[in-house]
PQR file with spaces between the fields and no chain letter, atoms N, CA, C, O and H, PARSE charges and radii, in Angstrom:
ATOM       1  N    MET     1     -13.451   14.285  -11.875 -0.4000 1.5000
ATOM       2  CA   MET     1     -12.298   13.705  -11.210 -0.0000 2.0000
ATOM       3  C    MET     1     -11.069   14.505  -11.612  0.5500 1.7000
ATOM       4  O    MET     1     -10.749   14.606  -12.796 -0.5500 1.4000
ATOM       5  N    SER     2     -10.378   15.077  -10.622 -0.4000 1.5000
ATOM       6  CA   SER     2      -9.192   15.857  -10.937 -0.0000 2.0000
ATOM       7  C    SER     2      -7.982   14.938  -11.099  0.5500 1.7000
ATOM       8  O    SER     2      -7.943   13.821  -10.582 -0.5500 1.4000
ATOM       9  H    SER     2     -10.638   14.994   -9.660  0.4000 1.0000
ATOM      10  N    GLU     3      -7.017   15.442  -11.824 -0.4000 1.5000
ATOM      11  CA   GLU     3      -5.825   14.646  -12.125 -0.0000 2.0000
ATOM      12  C    GLU     3      -4.994   14.388  -10.873  0.5500 1.7000
ATOM      13  O    GLU     3      -4.395   13.319  -10.754 -0.5500 1.4000
ATOM      14  H    GLU     3      -7.049   16.349  -12.245  0.4000 1.0000
ATOM      15  N    SER     4      -4.939   15.336   -9.935 -0.4000 1.5000
ATOM      16  CA   SER     4      -4.125   15.147   -8.729 -0.0000 2.0000
ATOM      17  C    SER     4      -4.730   14.083   -7.815  0.5500 1.7000
ATOM      18  O    SER     4      -3.989   13.340   -7.171 -0.5500 1.4000
ATOM      19  H    SER     4      -5.426   16.204  -10.032  0.4000 1.0000
ATOM      20  N    ASN     5      -6.055   13.996   -7.744 -0.4000 1.5000
ATOM      21  CA   ASN     5      -6.686   12.944   -6.941 -0.0000 2.0000
ATOM      22  C    ASN     5      -6.401   11.570   -7.526  0.5500 1.7000
ATOM      23  O    ASN     5      -6.166   10.611   -6.791 -0.5500 1.4000
ATOM      24  H    ASN     5      -6.657   14.600   -8.267  0.4000 1.0000
ATOM      25  N    LYS     6      -6.422   11.480   -8.835 -0.4000 1.5000
ATOM      26  CA   LYS     6      -6.147   10.206   -9.498 -0.0000 2.0000
ATOM      27  C    LYS     6      -4.703    9.775   -9.263  0.5500 1.7000
ATOM      28  O    LYS     6      -4.433    8.600   -9.013 -0.5500 1.4000
ATOM      29  H    LYS     6      -6.613   12.259   -9.432  0.4000 1.0000
ATOM      30  N    GLN     7      -3.776   10.727   -9.343 -0.4000 1.5000
ATOM      31  CA   GLN     7      -2.373   10.407   -9.138 -0.0000 2.0000
ATOM      32  C    GLN     7      -2.082   10.022   -7.697  0.5500 1.7000
ATOM      33  O    GLN     7      -1.282    9.119   -7.450 -0.5500 1.4000
ATOM      34  H    GLN     7      -3.995   11.682   -9.546  0.4000 1.0000
ATOM      35  N    SER     8      -2.724   10.696   -6.731 -0.4000 1.5000
ATOM      36  CA   SER     8      -2.472   10.362   -5.337 -0.0000 2.0000
ATOM      37  C    SER     8      -3.027    8.985   -4.986  0.5500 1.7000
ATOM      38  O    SER     8      -2.431    8.262   -4.187 -0.5500 1.4000
ATOM      39  H    SER     8      -3.374   11.429   -6.931  0.4000 1.0000
ATOM      40  N    ALA     9      -4.165    8.618   -5.577 -0.4000 1.5000
ATOM      41  CA   ALA     9      -4.714    7.279   -5.336 -0.0000 2.0000
ATOM      42  C    ALA     9      -3.797    6.220   -5.924  0.5500 1.7000
ATOM      43  O    ALA     9      -3.561    5.187   -5.297 -0.5500 1.4000
ATOM      44  H    ALA     9      -4.650    9.205   -6.225  0.4000 1.0000
ATOM      45  N    ASN    10      -3.280    6.465   -7.117 -0.4000 1.5000
ATOM      46  CA   ASN    10      -2.360    5.508   -7.733 -0.0000 2.0000
ATOM      47  C    ASN    10      -1.065    5.415   -6.935  0.5500 1.7000
ATOM      48  O    ASN    10      -0.511    4.327   -6.783 -0.5500 1.4000
ATOM      49  H    ASN    10      -3.472    7.305   -7.626  0.4000 1.0000
ATOM      50  N    LEU    11      -0.577    6.542   -6.426 -0.4000 1.5000
ATOM      51  CA   LEU    11       0.655    6.547   -5.647 -0.0000 2.0000
ATOM      52  C    LEU    11       0.479    5.740   -4.364  0.5500 1.7000
ATOM      53  O    LEU    11       1.355    4.954   -4.004 -0.5500 1.4000
ATOM      54  H    LEU    11      -1.027    7.426   -6.551  0.4000 1.0000
ATOM      55  N    ALA    12      -0.641    5.927   -3.672 -0.4000 1.5000
ATOM      56  CA   ALA    12      -0.890    5.171   -2.445 -0.0000 2.0000
ATOM      57  C    ALA    12      -0.978    3.679   -2.736  0.5500 1.7000
ATOM      58  O    ALA    12      -0.479    2.861   -1.962 -0.5500 1.4000
ATOM      59  H    ALA    12      -1.352    6.566   -3.964  0.4000 1.0000
ATOM      60  N    LEU    13      -1.602    3.329   -3.829 -0.4000 1.5000
ATOM      61  CA   LEU    13      -1.730    1.916   -4.188 -0.0000 2.0000
ATOM      62  C    LEU    13      -0.363    1.305   -4.496  0.5500 1.7000
ATOM      63  O    LEU    13      -0.067    0.196   -4.052 -0.5500 1.4000
ATOM      64  H    LEU    13      -2.007    3.993   -4.457  0.4000 1.0000
ATOM      65  N    VAL    14       0.459    2.012   -5.244 -0.4000 1.5000
ATOM      66  CA   VAL    14       1.788    1.497   -5.605 -0.0000 2.0000
ATOM      67  C    VAL    14       2.683    1.394   -4.380  0.5500 1.7000
ATOM      68  O    VAL    14       3.361    0.383   -4.197 -0.5500 1.4000
ATOM      69  H    VAL    14       0.218    2.913   -5.605  0.4000 1.0000
ATOM      70  N    ILE    15       2.696    2.425   -3.538 -0.4000 1.5000
ATOM      71  CA   ILE    15       3.528    2.390   -2.334 -0.0000 2.0000
ATOM      72  C    ILE    15       3.064    1.276   -1.395  0.5500 1.7000
ATOM      73  O    ILE    15       3.885    0.582   -0.795 -0.5500 1.4000
ATOM      74  H    ILE    15       2.145    3.246   -3.687  0.4000 1.0000
ATOM      75  N    GLY    16       1.769    1.111   -1.274 -0.4000 1.5000
ATOM      76  CA   GLY    16       1.242    0.053   -0.413 -0.0000 2.0000
ATOM      77  C    GLY    16       1.621   -1.333   -0.889  0.5500 1.7000
ATOM      78  O    GLY    16       2.001   -2.183   -0.084 -0.5500 1.4000
ATOM      79  H    GLY    16       1.102    1.674   -1.762  0.4000 1.0000
ATOM      80  N    VAL    17       1.523   -1.570   -2.176 -0.4000 1.5000
ATOM      81  CA   VAL    17       1.865   -2.891   -2.718 -0.0000 2.0000
ATOM      82  C    VAL    17       3.364   -3.161   -2.581  0.5500 1.7000
ATOM      83  O    VAL    17       3.768   -4.265   -2.216 -0.5500 1.4000
ATOM      84  H    VAL    17       1.214   -0.880   -2.830  0.4000 1.0000
ATOM      85  N    LEU    18       4.182   -2.160   -2.871 -0.4000 1.5000
ATOM      86  CA   LEU    18       5.634   -2.347   -2.729 -0.0000 2.0000
ATOM      87  C    LEU    18       6.024   -2.567   -1.269  0.5500 1.7000
ATOM      88  O    LEU    18       6.893   -3.388   -0.975 -0.5500 1.4000
ATOM      89  H    LEU    18       3.854   -1.262   -3.168  0.4000 1.0000
ATOM      90  N    GLY    19       5.392   -1.843   -0.365 -0.4000 1.5000
ATOM      91  CA   GLY    19       5.653   -2.044    1.062 -0.0000 2.0000
ATOM      92  C    GLY    19       5.207   -3.407    1.538  0.5500 1.7000
ATOM      93  O    GLY    19       5.868   -4.026    2.372 -0.5500 1.4000
ATOM      94  H    GLY    19       4.686   -1.176   -0.604  0.4000 1.0000
ATOM      95  N    LEU    20       4.103   -3.873    1.019 -0.4000 1.5000
ATOM      96  CA   LEU    20       3.614   -5.209    1.380 -0.0000 2.0000
ATOM      97  C    LEU    20       4.591   -6.286    0.928  0.5500 1.7000
ATOM      98  O    LEU    20       4.870   -7.228    1.670 -0.5500 1.4000
ATOM      99  H    LEU    20       3.566   -3.370    0.341  0.4000 1.0000
ATOM     100  N    ILE    21       5.101   -6.149   -0.266 -0.4000 1.5000
ATOM     101  CA   ILE    21       6.088   -7.112   -0.774 -0.0000 2.0000
ATOM     102  C    ILE    21       7.361   -7.069    0.067  0.5500 1.7000
ATOM     103  O    ILE    21       7.924   -8.109    0.409 -0.5500 1.4000
ATOM     104  H    ILE    21       4.874   -5.384   -0.868  0.4000 1.0000
ATOM     105  N    ALA    22       7.812   -5.853    0.399 -0.4000 1.5000
ATOM     106  CA   ALA    22       9.014   -5.726    1.231 -0.0000 2.0000
ATOM     107  C    ALA    22       8.786   -6.310    2.620  0.5500 1.7000
ATOM     108  O    ALA    22       9.684   -6.935    3.185 -0.5500 1.4000
ATOM     109  H    ALA    22       7.356   -5.008    0.121  0.4000 1.0000
ATOM     110  N    GLY    23       7.591   -6.111    3.176 -0.4000 1.5000
ATOM     111  CA   GLY    23       7.286   -6.676    4.483 -0.0000 2.0000
ATOM     112  C    GLY    23       7.273   -8.190    4.469  0.5500 1.7000
ATOM     113  O    GLY    23       7.733   -8.824    5.419 -0.5500 1.4000
ATOM     114  H    GLY    23       6.861   -5.604    2.717  0.4000 1.0000
ATOM     115  N    ILE    24       6.757   -8.772    3.417 -0.4000 1.5000
ATOM     116  CA   ILE    24       6.746  -10.229    3.300 -0.0000 2.0000
ATOM     117  C    ILE    24       8.177  -10.765    3.186  0.5500 1.7000
ATOM     118  O    ILE    24       8.501  -11.809    3.753 -0.5500 1.4000
ATOM     119  H    ILE    24       6.383   -8.257    2.646  0.4000 1.0000
ATOM     120  N    ILE    25       9.015  -10.055    2.461 -0.4000 1.5000
ATOM     121  CA   ILE    25      10.424  -10.469    2.360 -0.0000 2.0000
ATOM     122  C    ILE    25      11.102  -10.382    3.720  0.5500 1.7000
ATOM     123  O    ILE    25      11.884  -11.259    4.086 -0.5500 1.4000
ATOM     124  H    ILE    25       8.752   -9.208    2.000  0.4000 1.0000
ATOM     125  N    LEU    26      10.800   -9.314    4.476 -0.4000 1.5000
ATOM     126  CA   LEU    26      11.406   -9.165    5.797 -0.0000 2.0000
ATOM     127  C    LEU    26      10.933  -10.228    6.784  0.5500 1.7000
ATOM     128  O    LEU    26      11.626  -10.513    7.760 -0.5500 1.4000
ATOM     129  H    LEU    26      10.164   -8.601    4.178  0.4000 1.0000
ATOM     130  N    LEU    27       9.772  -10.813    6.544 -0.4000 1.5000
ATOM     131  CA   LEU    27       9.296  -11.877    7.430 -0.0000 2.0000
ATOM     132  C    LEU    27      10.253  -13.063    7.459  0.5500 1.7000
ATOM     133  O    LEU    27      10.334  -13.764    8.468 -0.5500 1.4000
ATOM     134  H    LEU    27       9.209  -10.582    5.751  0.4000 1.0000
ATOM     135  N    PHE    28      10.964  -13.293    6.389 -0.4000 1.5000
ATOM     136  CA   PHE    28      11.838  -14.460    6.294 -0.0000 2.0000
ATOM     137  C    PHE    28      13.282  -14.144    6.628  0.5500 1.7000
ATOM     138  O    PHE    28      14.168  -14.959    6.371 -0.5500 1.4000
ATOM     139  H    PHE    28      10.899  -12.724    5.570  0.4000 1.0000
ATOM     140  N    THR    29      13.532  -12.974    7.197 -0.4000 1.5000
ATOM     141  CA   THR    29      14.881  -12.614    7.624 -0.0000 2.0000
ATOM     142  C    THR    29      14.880  -12.462    9.142  0.5500 1.7000
ATOM     143  O    THR    29      13.925  -12.851    9.814 -0.5500 1.4000
ATOM     144  H    THR    29      12.812  -12.312    7.406  0.4000 1.0000
ATOM     145  N    ASP    30      15.941  -11.901    9.663 -0.4000 1.5000
ATOM     146  CA   ASP    30      16.024  -11.678   11.106 -0.0000 2.0000
ATOM     147  C    ASP    30      15.096  -10.569   11.574  0.5500 1.7000
ATOM     148  O    ASP    30      14.858  -10.437   12.774 -0.5500 1.4000
ATOM     149  H    ASP    30      16.716  -11.584    9.117  0.4000 1.0000
ATOM     150  N    SER    31      14.573   -9.777   10.663 -0.4000 1.5000
ATOM     151  CA   SER    31      13.693   -8.661   11.011 -0.0000 2.0000
ATOM     152  C    SER    31      12.227   -9.061   10.839  0.5500 1.7000
ATOM     153  O    SER    31      11.447   -8.302   10.264 -0.5500 1.4000
ATOM     154  H    SER    31      14.766   -9.884    9.688  0.4000 1.0000
ATOM     155  N    TRP    32      11.850  -10.213   11.318 -0.4000 1.5000
ATOM     156  CA   TRP    32      10.498  -10.706   11.087 -0.0000 2.0000
ATOM     157  C    TRP    32       9.444   -9.844   11.781  0.5500 1.7000
ATOM     158  O    TRP    32       8.329   -9.704   11.278 -0.5500 1.4000
ATOM     159  H    TRP    32      12.484  -10.830   11.786  0.4000 1.0000
ATOM     160  N    PHE    33       9.789   -9.266   12.931 -0.4000 1.5000
ATOM     161  CA   PHE    33       8.839   -8.433   13.666 -0.0000 2.0000
ATOM     162  C    PHE    33       8.511   -7.166   12.886  0.5500 1.7000
ATOM     163  O    PHE    33       7.348   -6.775   12.788 -0.5500 1.4000
ATOM     164  H    PHE    33      10.694   -9.379   13.339  0.4000 1.0000
ATOM     165  N    ILE    34       9.534   -6.530   12.336 -0.4000 1.5000
ATOM     166  CA   ILE    34       9.331   -5.335   11.506 -0.0000 2.0000
ATOM     167  C    ILE    34       8.574   -5.711   10.238  0.5500 1.7000
ATOM     168  O    ILE    34       7.706   -4.959    9.795 -0.5500 1.4000
ATOM     169  H    ILE    34      10.478   -6.848   12.416  0.4000 1.0000
ATOM     170  N    GLY    35       8.887   -6.851    9.654 -0.4000 1.5000
ATOM     171  CA   GLY    35       8.208   -7.305    8.452 -0.0000 2.0000
ATOM     172  C    GLY    35       6.736   -7.557    8.674  0.5500 1.7000
ATOM     173  O    GLY    35       5.914   -7.253    7.810 -0.5500 1.4000
ATOM     174  H    GLY    35       9.592   -7.462   10.014  0.4000 1.0000
ATOM     175  N    LEU    36       6.395   -8.109    9.820 -0.4000 1.5000
ATOM     176  CA   LEU    36       4.991   -8.400   10.118 -0.0000 2.0000
ATOM     177  C    LEU    36       4.166   -7.118   10.189  0.5500 1.7000
ATOM     178  O    LEU    36       3.148   -6.986    9.510 -0.5500 1.4000
ATOM     179  H    LEU    36       7.063   -8.355   10.522  0.4000 1.0000
ATOM     180  N    PHE    37       4.609   -6.184   11.009 -0.4000 1.5000
ATOM     181  CA   PHE    37       3.826   -4.966   11.182 -0.0000 2.0000
ATOM     182  C    PHE    37       3.963   -4.023    9.996  0.5500 1.7000
ATOM     183  O    PHE    37       3.046   -3.249    9.718 -0.5500 1.4000
ATOM     184  H    PHE    37       5.436   -6.291   11.561  0.4000 1.0000
ATOM     185  N    GLY    38       5.087   -4.072    9.293 -0.4000 1.5000
ATOM     186  CA   GLY    38       5.228   -3.280    8.078 -0.0000 2.0000
ATOM     187  C    GLY    38       4.311   -3.756    6.977  0.5500 1.7000
ATOM     188  O    GLY    38       3.744   -2.948    6.242 -0.5500 1.4000
ATOM     189  H    GLY    38       5.832   -4.700    9.518  0.4000 1.0000
ATOM     190  N    SER    39       4.161   -5.058    6.856 -0.4000 1.5000
ATOM     191  CA   SER    39       3.271   -5.583    5.826 -0.0000 2.0000
ATOM     192  C    SER    39       1.809   -5.299    6.157  0.5500 1.7000
ATOM     193  O    SER    39       1.005   -5.072    5.254 -0.5500 1.4000
ATOM     194  H    SER    39       4.621   -5.715    7.453  0.4000 1.0000
ATOM     195  N    ILE    40       1.459   -5.310    7.439 -0.4000 1.5000
ATOM     196  CA   ILE    40       0.091   -4.965    7.835 -0.0000 2.0000
ATOM     197  C    ILE    40      -0.200   -3.503    7.524  0.5500 1.7000
ATOM     198  O    ILE    40      -1.254   -3.180    6.976 -0.5500 1.4000
ATOM     199  H    ILE    40       2.113   -5.495    8.173  0.4000 1.0000
ATOM     200  N    ALA    41       0.727   -2.624    7.870 -0.4000 1.5000
ATOM     201  CA   ALA    41       0.533   -1.196    7.609 -0.0000 2.0000
ATOM     202  C    ALA    41       0.486   -0.913    6.108  0.5500 1.7000
ATOM     203  O    ALA    41      -0.334   -0.112    5.658 -0.5500 1.4000
ATOM     204  H    ALA    41       1.584   -2.887    8.315  0.4000 1.0000
ATOM     205  N    SER    42       1.340   -1.548    5.344 -0.4000 1.5000
ATOM     206  CA   SER    42       1.361   -1.330    3.900 -0.0000 2.0000
ATOM     207  C    SER    42       0.109   -1.882    3.230  0.5500 1.7000
ATOM     208  O    SER    42      -0.370   -1.319    2.246 -0.5500 1.4000
ATOM     209  H    SER    42       2.005   -2.199    5.710  0.4000 1.0000
ATOM     210  N    ALA    43      -0.414   -2.968    3.753 -0.4000 1.5000
ATOM     211  CA   ALA    43      -1.665   -3.497    3.209 -0.0000 2.0000
ATOM     212  C    ALA    43      -2.800   -2.506    3.442  0.5500 1.7000
ATOM     213  O    ALA    43      -3.681   -2.362    2.596 -0.5500 1.4000
ATOM     214  H    ALA    43      -0.025   -3.426    4.552  0.4000 1.0000
ATOM     215  N    GLY    44      -2.783   -1.833    4.570 -0.4000 1.5000
ATOM     216  CA   GLY    44      -3.783   -0.802    4.842 -0.0000 2.0000
ATOM     217  C    GLY    44      -3.673    0.374    3.894  0.5500 1.7000
ATOM     218  O    GLY    44      -4.687    0.909    3.445 -0.5500 1.4000
ATOM     219  H    GLY    44      -2.067   -1.950    5.258  0.4000 1.0000
ATOM     220  N    ILE    45      -2.449    0.781    3.587 -0.4000 1.5000
ATOM     221  CA   ILE    45      -2.238    1.879    2.640 -0.0000 2.0000
ATOM     222  C    ILE    45      -2.694    1.470    1.242  0.5500 1.7000
ATOM     223  O    ILE    45      -3.314    2.260    0.530 -0.5500 1.4000
ATOM     224  H    ILE    45      -1.626    0.346    3.952  0.4000 1.0000
ATOM     225  N    ALA    46      -2.386    0.236    0.855 -0.4000 1.5000
ATOM     226  CA   ALA    46      -2.811   -0.243   -0.459 -0.0000 2.0000
ATOM     227  C    ALA    46      -4.332   -0.312   -0.545  0.5500 1.7000
ATOM     228  O    ALA    46      -4.910    0.032   -1.576 -0.5500 1.4000
ATOM     229  H    ALA    46      -1.883   -0.406    1.433  0.4000 1.0000
ATOM     230  N    TYR    47      -4.975   -0.748    0.515 -0.4000 1.5000
ATOM     231  CA   TYR    47      -6.439   -0.838    0.517 -0.0000 2.0000
ATOM     232  C    TYR    47      -7.070    0.549    0.436  0.5500 1.7000
ATOM     233  O    TYR    47      -8.060    0.744   -0.268 -0.5500 1.4000
ATOM     234  H    TYR    47      -4.505   -1.028    1.352  0.4000 1.0000
ATOM     235  N    LYS    48      -6.496    1.511    1.157 -0.4000 1.5000
ATOM     236  CA   LYS    48      -7.013    2.882    1.114 -0.0000 2.0000
ATOM     237  C    LYS    48      -6.818    3.476   -0.281  0.5500 1.7000
ATOM     238  O    LYS    48      -7.702    4.171   -0.781 -0.5500 1.4000
ATOM     239  H    LYS    48      -5.691    1.352    1.729  0.4000 1.0000
ATOM     240  N    GLY    49      -5.688    3.215   -0.909 -0.4000 1.5000
ATOM     241  CA   GLY    49      -5.472    3.675   -2.275 -0.0000 2.0000
ATOM     242  C    GLY    49      -6.444    3.051   -3.249  0.5500 1.7000
ATOM     243  O    GLY    49      -6.904    3.714   -4.179 -0.5500 1.4000
ATOM     244  H    GLY    49      -4.969    2.650   -0.503  0.4000 1.0000
ATOM     245  N    TYR    50      -6.765    1.782   -3.049 -0.4000 1.5000
ATOM     246  CA   TYR    50      -7.745    1.103   -3.896 -0.0000 2.0000
ATOM     247  C    TYR    50      -9.134    1.712   -3.718  0.5500 1.7000
ATOM     248  O    TYR    50      -9.857    1.927   -4.691 -0.5500 1.4000
ATOM     249  H    TYR    50      -6.392    1.243   -2.293  0.4000 1.0000
ATOM     250  N    GLN    51      -9.500    1.987   -2.467 -0.4000 1.5000
ATOM     251  CA   GLN    51     -10.794    2.615   -2.208 -0.0000 2.0000
ATOM     252  C    GLN    51     -10.875    3.993   -2.863  0.5500 1.7000
ATOM     253  O    GLN    51     -11.894    4.338   -3.461 -0.5500 1.4000
ATOM     254  H    GLN    51      -8.913    1.812   -1.677  0.4000 1.0000
ATOM     255  N    ASP    52      -9.808    4.777   -2.751 -0.4000 1.5000
ATOM     256  CA   ASP    52      -9.800    6.109   -3.360 -0.0000 2.0000
ATOM     257  C    ASP    52      -9.899    6.021   -4.874  0.5500 1.7000
ATOM     258  O    ASP    52     -10.568    6.839   -5.504 -0.5500 1.4000
ATOM     259  H    ASP    52      -8.981    4.497   -2.265  0.4000 1.0000
ATOM     260  N    MET    53      -9.238    5.035   -5.456 -0.4000 1.5000
ATOM     261  CA   MET    53      -9.287    4.863   -6.896 -0.0000 2.0000
ATOM     262  C    MET    53     -10.701    4.488   -7.347  0.5500 1.7000
ATOM     263  O    MET    53     -11.167    4.975   -8.377 -0.5500 1.4000
ATOM     264  H    MET    53      -8.695    4.370   -4.944  0.4000 1.0000
ATOM     265  N    GLN    54     -11.376    3.644   -6.600 -0.4000 1.5000
ATOM     266  CA   GLN    54     -12.744    3.255   -6.930 -0.0000 2.0000
ATOM     267  C    GLN    54     -13.701    4.426   -6.754  0.5500 1.7000
ATOM     268  O    GLN    54     -14.646    4.565   -7.530 -0.5500 1.4000
ATOM     269  H    GLN    54     -10.997    3.248   -5.763  0.4000 1.0000
ATOM     270  N    THR    55     -13.480    5.266   -5.758 -0.4000 1.5000
ATOM     271  CA   THR    55     -14.307    6.442   -5.520 -0.0000 2.0000
ATOM     272  C    THR    55     -14.141    7.447   -6.650  0.5500 1.7000
ATOM     273  O    THR    55     -15.117    8.052   -7.094 -0.5500 1.4000
ATOM     274  H    THR    55     -12.713    5.153   -5.127  0.4000 1.0000
ATOM     275  N    ASN    56     -12.918    7.624   -7.111 -0.4000 1.5000
ATOM     276  CA   ASN    56     -12.646    8.576   -8.189 -0.0000 2.0000
ATOM     277  C    ASN    56     -13.178    8.079   -9.518  0.5500 1.7000
ATOM     278  O    ASN    56     -13.459    8.881  -10.409 -0.5500 1.4000
ATOM     279  H    ASN    56     -12.126    7.132   -6.750  0.4000 1.0000
ATOM     280  N    LYS    57     -13.322    6.773   -9.667 -0.4000 1.5000
ATOM     281  CA   LYS    57     -13.803    6.206  -10.920 -0.0000 2.0000
ATOM     282  C    LYS    57     -15.277    6.513  -11.140  0.5500 1.7000
ATOM     283  O    LYS    57     -15.706    6.707  -12.277 -0.5500 1.4000
ATOM     284  H    LYS    57     -13.094    6.122   -8.943  0.4000 1.0000
ATOM     285  N    ASP    58     -16.051    6.559  -10.069 -0.4000 1.5000
ATOM     286  CA   ASP    58     -17.492    6.799  -10.167 -0.0000 2.0000
ATOM     287  C    ASP    58     -17.832    8.255  -10.391  0.5500 1.7000
ATOM     288  O    ASP    58     -19.007    8.606  -10.493 -0.5500 1.4000
ATOM     289  H    ASP    58     -15.702    6.401   -9.145  0.4000 1.0000
């Protein structure tokens, strides 16, 4: 497992989780439409980062 693959998986996971939190916050403001689709997209990024992290672990 190379160090750059590990860092990119962690980066995707962190960005995805932060985006998901921001999207949930936007759901309760006037930008609920952006919050809904932003949180869906960020959840996908977080899931992909989690998958990459699990792949690199093995």
